[in-house]
C-alpha positions as CSV (number, residue, x, y, z in Angstrom):
1,M,94.0,77.9,93.4
2,T,90.7,76.1,93.7
3,S,87.4,77.6,92.7
4,E,86.4,77.6,96.4
5,Q,89.4,79.7,97.2
6,A,88.7,82.1,94.3
7,T,85.3,83.1,95.6
8,V,84.7,86.7,96.5
9,H,85.0,87.7,100.1
10,R,81.8,89.5,100.7
11,L,81.5,92.2,103.4
12,D,78.2,90.8,104.7
13,T,80.1,87.6,105.6
14,G,83.0,89.6,106.8
15,R,81.2,90.0,110.1
16,S,81.8,86.3,110.7
17,C,85.4,86.5,109.4
18,H,87.7,84.9,111.9
19,C,91.0,86.2,110.7
20,R,93.2,87.8,113.3
21,F,92.8,91.2,111.6
22,S,89.1,91.5,112.0
23,K,89.3,91.4,115.8
24,R,92.0,94.1,116.0
25,A,90.9,96.6,113.4
26,R,87.3,95.9,112.1
27,V,86.8,99.1,110.2
28,H,90.2,99.0,108.5
29,H,89.7,95.3,107.9
30,D,86.4,95.9,106.0
31,Q,88.0,98.9,104.2
32,L,90.8,96.6,102.9
33,L,88.3,94.0,101.8
34,R,86.7,96.6,99.5
35,V,90.0,97.3,97.6
36,L,89.0,95.4,94.5
37,G,85.4,96.4,94.6
38,A,85.6,100.2,94.0
39,A,88.1,102.7,92.6
40,E,87.6,104.9,95.7
41,S,88.7,102.1,98.0
42,M,91.8,101.5,95.9
43,L,92.5,105.3,96.1
44,D,92.0,105.2,99.9
45,L,94.6,102.4,100.1
46,I,97.1,104.3,98.0
47,E,96.5,107.5,100.1
48,F,96.9,105.5,103.3
49,A,100.2,104.0,102.0
50,V,101.6,107.3,100.9
51,T,100.8,109.0,104.2
52,W,101.9,106.0,106.4
53,G,105.3,107.6,107.1
54,E,104.0,111.1,107.6
55,L,100.9,110.7,109.9
56,D,100.6,109.2,113.3
57,Y,98.2,106.2,113.2
58,S,99.1,104.9,116.6
59,E,95.7,106.0,118.1
60,R,93.7,104.3,115.3
61,A,93.0,100.6,115.0
62,V,94.6,99.9,111.7
63,I,96.4,97.0,110.0
64,P,100.0,98.1,109.4
65,P,101.3,97.9,105.8
66,N,103.8,95.2,106.7
67,R,100.8,92.9,107.3
68,W,98.8,93.7,104.2
69,V,100.1,90.7,102.1
70,E,99.4,88.4,105.1
71,F,95.9,90.0,105.1
72,A,95.5,89.3,101.4
73,H,96.4,85.6,102.0
74,A,93.9,85.3,104.9
75,H,90.9,86.1,102.6
76,S,89.3,84.8,99.5
77,W,89.0,87.2,96.5
78,T,87.4,87.1,93.1
79,D,91.0,87.8,91.8
80,A,93.5,86.7,94.4
81,D,96.5,87.6,92.3
82,L,95.1,91.2,91.8
83,A,94.4,91.6,95.5
84,E,97.9,90.4,96.4
85,R,99.4,92.7,93.7
86,A,97.5,95.7,95.0
87,L,98.3,95.1,98.6
88,S,101.9,94.3,97.9
89,L,102.4,97.5,95.8
90,A,100.7,99.5,98.6
91,T,103.0,97.9,101.1
92,D,106.1,98.9,99.1
93,V,104.8,102.5,98.8
94,A,104.1,102.7,102.5
95,M,107.5,101.3,103.5
96,G,109.2,103.6,101.0
97,A,107.2,106.6,102.2
98,R,108.3,105.8,105.7
99,R,112.0,105.7,104.8
100,V,111.7,109.0,102.8
101,H,110.0,110.7,105.8
102,R,112.5,109.4,108.2
103,N,115.4,110.6,106.0
104,A,113.8,114.0,105.7
105,V,113.4,114.3,109.5
106,L,117.1,113.3,110.0
107,A,118.3,115.8,107.4
108,A,116.3,118.6,109.0
109,A,117.8,117.7,112.3
110,G,121.3,117.8,110.9
111,G,121.7,114.1,110.8
112,S,122.6,112.1,107.7
């Protein structure tokens, strides 16, 4: 990784971000960019991942968990490895939570 790639992605320049996610889900885009900047943002990401399978986000403009690693690669970070690690782990949590929720619904309905 070059030093130019390792620069921090600042939110003030995020307004001119041209990644495909910024157009579809600006608020969530900016929230994900803050993940490495504050503990509260990291907790928001974890909470979002845990509830992904339980809550209906279809009416909200969000970046789905299966796109979070792609999101990480589309931006520059002060610590790109940490950003990818955080978003990868959150993706795994979200996809696991979705499977657990789906299995619970099937079990309650008498399916297997």
